[in-house]
C-alpha distance (Angstrom), angle and dihedral (degrees) to the residues before:
residue distance angle dihedral
X1 . . .
X2 3.81 . .
X3 3.78 123.6 .
X4 3.80 92.5 -102.2
X5 3.83 91.2 45.5
X6 3.82 88.8 61.7
X7 3.81 89.3 65.7
X8 3.82 92.8 56.4
X9 3.79 119.8 108.7
X10 3.79 98.6 -172.9
X11 3.79 111.8 167.9
X12 3.80 94.1 -0.5
X13 3.79 118.3 135.2
X14 3.83 110.8 -129.2
X15 3.83 125.8 -174.2
X16 3.82 118.7 -161.5
X17 3.78 116.0 -168.7
X18 3.78 113.3 -148.0
X19 3.82 85.9 12.4
X20 3.80 96.7 147.8
X21 3.82 99.6 80.8
X22 3.81 144.4 22.0
X23 3.78 117.9 -4.2
X24 3.81 90.4 -10.2
X25 3.81 90.0 62.6
X26 3.82 89.5 48.6
X27 3.82 91.7 49.6
X28 3.80 91.7 48.7
X29 3.82 90.0 51.0
X30 3.80 93.0 48.4
X31 3.79 92.5 50.7
X32 3.78 90.9 48.0
X33 3.82 91.3 50.7
X34 3.81 88.7 51.6
X35 3.79 89.8 57.2
X36 3.80 103.5 -96.8
X37 3.78 125.0 140.4
X38 3.79 98.5 -122.6
X39 3.78 130.2 -149.7
X40 3.78 119.9 -161.4
X41 3.83 106.3 -148.7
X42 3.81 111.5 -172.2
X43 3.81 142.3 123.0
X44 3.83 98.7 -112.1
X45 3.80 98.1 73.1
X46 3.76 95.7 179.0
X47 3.78 91.6 55.3
X48 3.78 90.4 43.3
X49 3.79 91.6 53.9
X50 3.81 91.3 51.9
X51 3.79 91.2 51.9
X52 3.83 92.6 43.3
X53 3.76 90.4 51.8
X54 3.76 90.9 52.5
X55 3.81 93.1 50.0
X56 3.79 100.0 36.1
X57 3.82 88.5 -114.2
X58 3.79 132.1 126.9
X59 3.79 127.8 -112.0
X60 3.82 123.7 -138.4
X61 3.81 118.3 -176.6
X62 3.80 105.8 -121.4
X63 3.81 134.2 173.0
X64 3.79 107.5 -166.3
X65 3.84 89.8 -161.7
X66 3.82 89.4 64.7
X67 3.81 118.7 70.0
X68 3.80 92.7 -159.7
X69 3.82 90.7 53.6
X70 3.81 91.6 51.3
X71 3.78 92.0 49.1
X72 3.76 91.0 48.3
X73 3.78 90.5 51.2
X74 3.78 92.2 53.5
X75 3.81 92.0 47.6
X76 3.80 91.2 49.5
X77 3.80 93.9 47.3
X78 3.79 93.4 46.2
X79 3.78 92.3 49.6
X80 3.83 93.4 49.5
X81 3.79 103.9 34.8
X82 3.78 108.4 8.6
X83 3.82 131.8 -109.4
X84 3.79 119.3 -16.9
X85 3.80 114.3 -101.7
X86 3.82 98.8 178.0
X87 3.80 129.0 28.9
X88 3.81 118.8 -169.7
X89 3.83 110.5 -165.0
X90 3.78 97.1 -156.8
X91 3.85 105.4 139.3
X92 3.81 110.6 114.9
X93 3.79 145.7 149.3
X94 3.80 134.2 -157.2
X95 3.77 137.5 -166.9
X96 3.82 126.9 -170.3
X97 3.80 121.3 -138.8
X98 3.81 140.9 110.7
X99 3.81 115.9 -88.1
X100 3.81 96.3 -107.5
X101 3.82 90.2 55.2
X102 3.82 100.3 46.1
X103 3.78 110.2 115.3
X104 3.80 117.1 -137.2
X105 3.82 90.5 -117.3
X106 3.84 92.2 58.8
X107 3.81 92.7 47.3
X108 3.81 90.3 49.3
X109 3.81 93.2 45.0
X110 3.80 92.1 54.8
X111 3.77 93.7 48.5
X112 3.78 94.3 43.0
X113 3.79 90.4 60.8
X114 3.78 106.8 24.9
X115 3.81 99.0 43.6
X116 3.80 111.6 8.5
X117 3.81 91.5 41.3
X118 3.78 92.2 49.5
X119 3.81 88.6 47.2
X120 3.80 92.0 51.8
X121 3.78 94.6 48.5
X122 3.84 93.2 43.0
X123 3.83 92.9 51.1
X124 3.78 94.9 43.2
X125 3.81 97.3 45.7
X126 3.78 92.3 30.5
X127 3.80 91.3 59.7
X128 3.80 89.0 58.5
X129 3.81 91.2 47.3
X130 3.80 93.8 48.4
X131 3.78 90.4 50.1
X132 3.83 90.8 51.6
X133 3.80 93.8 42.6
X134 3.78 94.2 -126.2
X135 3.78 141.7 75.5
X136 3.78 147.1 107.6
X137 3.78 129.3 -127.0
X138 3.79 122.0 -168.1
X139 3.79 115.5 -169.0
X140 3.80 117.7 -161.2
X141 3.80 105.9 -131.9
X142 3.77 125.3 165.3
X143 3.77 150.0 -132.6
X144 3.81 81.1 -106.0
X145 3.77 90.6 69.7
X146 3.81 88.6 62.4
X147 3.83 106.4 36.2
X148 3.80 135.5 24.1
X149 3.77 106.5 -108.7
X150 3.77 124.4 -129.0
X151 2.97 150.3 -117.2
X152 3.81 88.3 9.0
X153 3.80 120.5 59.9
X154 3.82 114.8 -138.9
X155 3.82 107.4 161.7
X156 3.80 97.1 164.5
X157 3.83 93.1 51.7
X158 3.82 92.8 44.4
X159 3.79 92.6 50.6
X160 3.81 91.7 44.7
X161 3.80 93.3 54.0
X162 3.80 92.4 47.0
X163 3.79 85.8 53.6
X164 3.81 90.3 50.9
X165 3.77 90.7 54.5
X166 3.82 93.3 50.2
X167 3.77 93.4 42.8
X168 3.80 87.7 52.6
X169 3.80 90.0 57.3
X170 3.78 93.1 45.3
X171 3.79 94.5 52.0
X172 3.79 91.5 43.4
X173 3.76 91.4 55.0
X174 3.77 93.6 46.5
X175 3.79 99.2 44.3
X176 3.85 101.6 37.0
X177 3.84 91.2 92.7
X178 3.81 88.4 57.5
X179 3.81 95.2 54.0
X180 3.83 95.6 -103.6
X181 3.79 118.4 130.9
X182 3.84 121.5 -157.6
X183 3.83 122.2 -170.2
X184 3.78 136.5 155.5
X185 3.77 134.1 -134.3
X186 3.80 114.5 -147.8
X187 3.80 112.1 -165.4
X188 3.74 124.9 -164.4
X189 3.81 121.7 -148.2
X190 3.78 111.9 -27.1
X191 3.81 125.8 179.5
X192 3.78 104.2 -112.1
X193 3.78 135.0 134.8
X194 3.82 88.2 -93.0
X195 3.82 95.8 52.9
X196 3.86 117.7 62.3
X197 3.80 91.9 -159.6
X198 3.84 94.4 163.1
X199 3.84 97.1 54.3
X200 3.84 105.7 111.6
X201 3.84 95.2 -129.8
X202 3.79 90.7 55.3
X203 3.77 99.4 34.5
X204 3.79 90.9 60.5
X205 3.84 92.0 63.8
X206 3.80 103.9 19.6
X207 3.82 98.8 48.6
X208 3.76 111.5 13.5
X209 3.80 92.7 49.9
X210 3.80 92.8 56.6
X211 3.81 118.2 91.4
X212 3.84 91.3 -125.9
X213 3.83 89.8 46.4
X214 3.79 95.1 -145.1
X215 3.78 140.6 84.9
X216 3.78 124.9 -115.0
X217 3.77 125.7 -109.4
X218 3.81 114.5 -128.6
X219 3.80 93.2 -113.7
X220 3.80 90.5 59.8
X221 3.81 88.4 69.1
X222 3.81 95.9 51.9
X223 3.83 96.2 80.3
X224 3.83 92.2 51.3
X225 3.79 90.1 50.8
X226 3.81 91.4 51.0
X227 3.82 89.4 48.7
X228 3.80 91.6 55.9
X229 3.79 93.5 43.8
X230 3.78 96.8 47.9
X231 3.81 139.5 63.6
X232 3.81 87.6 -95.5
X233 3.84 85.6 86.3
X234 3.85 95.0 38.3
X235 3.85 93.3 136.9
X236 3.78 95.3 44.5
X237 3.80 124.8 95.0
X238 3.79 134.9 145.3
X239 3.82 92.0 25.4
X240 3.79 129.6 132.9
X241 3.80 108.6 -145.3
X242 3.83 107.3 -152.9
X243 3.84 115.8 -154.7
X244 3.82 103.8 177.4
X245 3.78 111.5 129.3
X246 3.78 88.1 -105.1
X247 3.81 95.1 -59.7
X248 3.79 94.9 140.2
X249 3.84 92.8 51.3
X250 3.80 89.2 89.3
């Protein structure tokens, strides 16, 4: 196997939660280009089907806040494509607001998706991987799990992504003996519909404070995702790969 061959995912079955928009869409495309048979697992089925059609993937309606929905997704995927080789836990939500003004419903909504949803998907798909003795899980963490963002306050999101990083390590340690690797990708500021990187009040802190003094484009994250999902990272587990333009250096 050559170096570049180790990045190939030919014939692998890869599920991307929240894979019908933003970084999830980019991750699904990258996996498809690496040869994987990709599944878009998200709530908006109509949007998922459009993306799946574009990528030659399949769409399975999935609500990560519902255990029955996650189990049904795995059953459907396994019946149509076979066991899942790669799970990308990408689904996530964020709200801005200072701690004393965060309503309980927003706090709960963030954790229901970002942490509990990731937990449900990891346990459900992870059980299949552990039984088979093989599999890769990539959790999408964040710069926000390492630093406190500014100027916007987002305590629920920050706490949830720190939890994602630590849960990644916990699952990696527990499942390594069973041939299952678990890592996280922690992006910095990326230009997507959810991140207003060009607004002056955000650009001052998000972009100008970073050593590289620029944001990332979504497609710049695709290769890192493929690295974590493929045999190129075969001796790597429990790691958080930070791709942030140097933001966390100071």
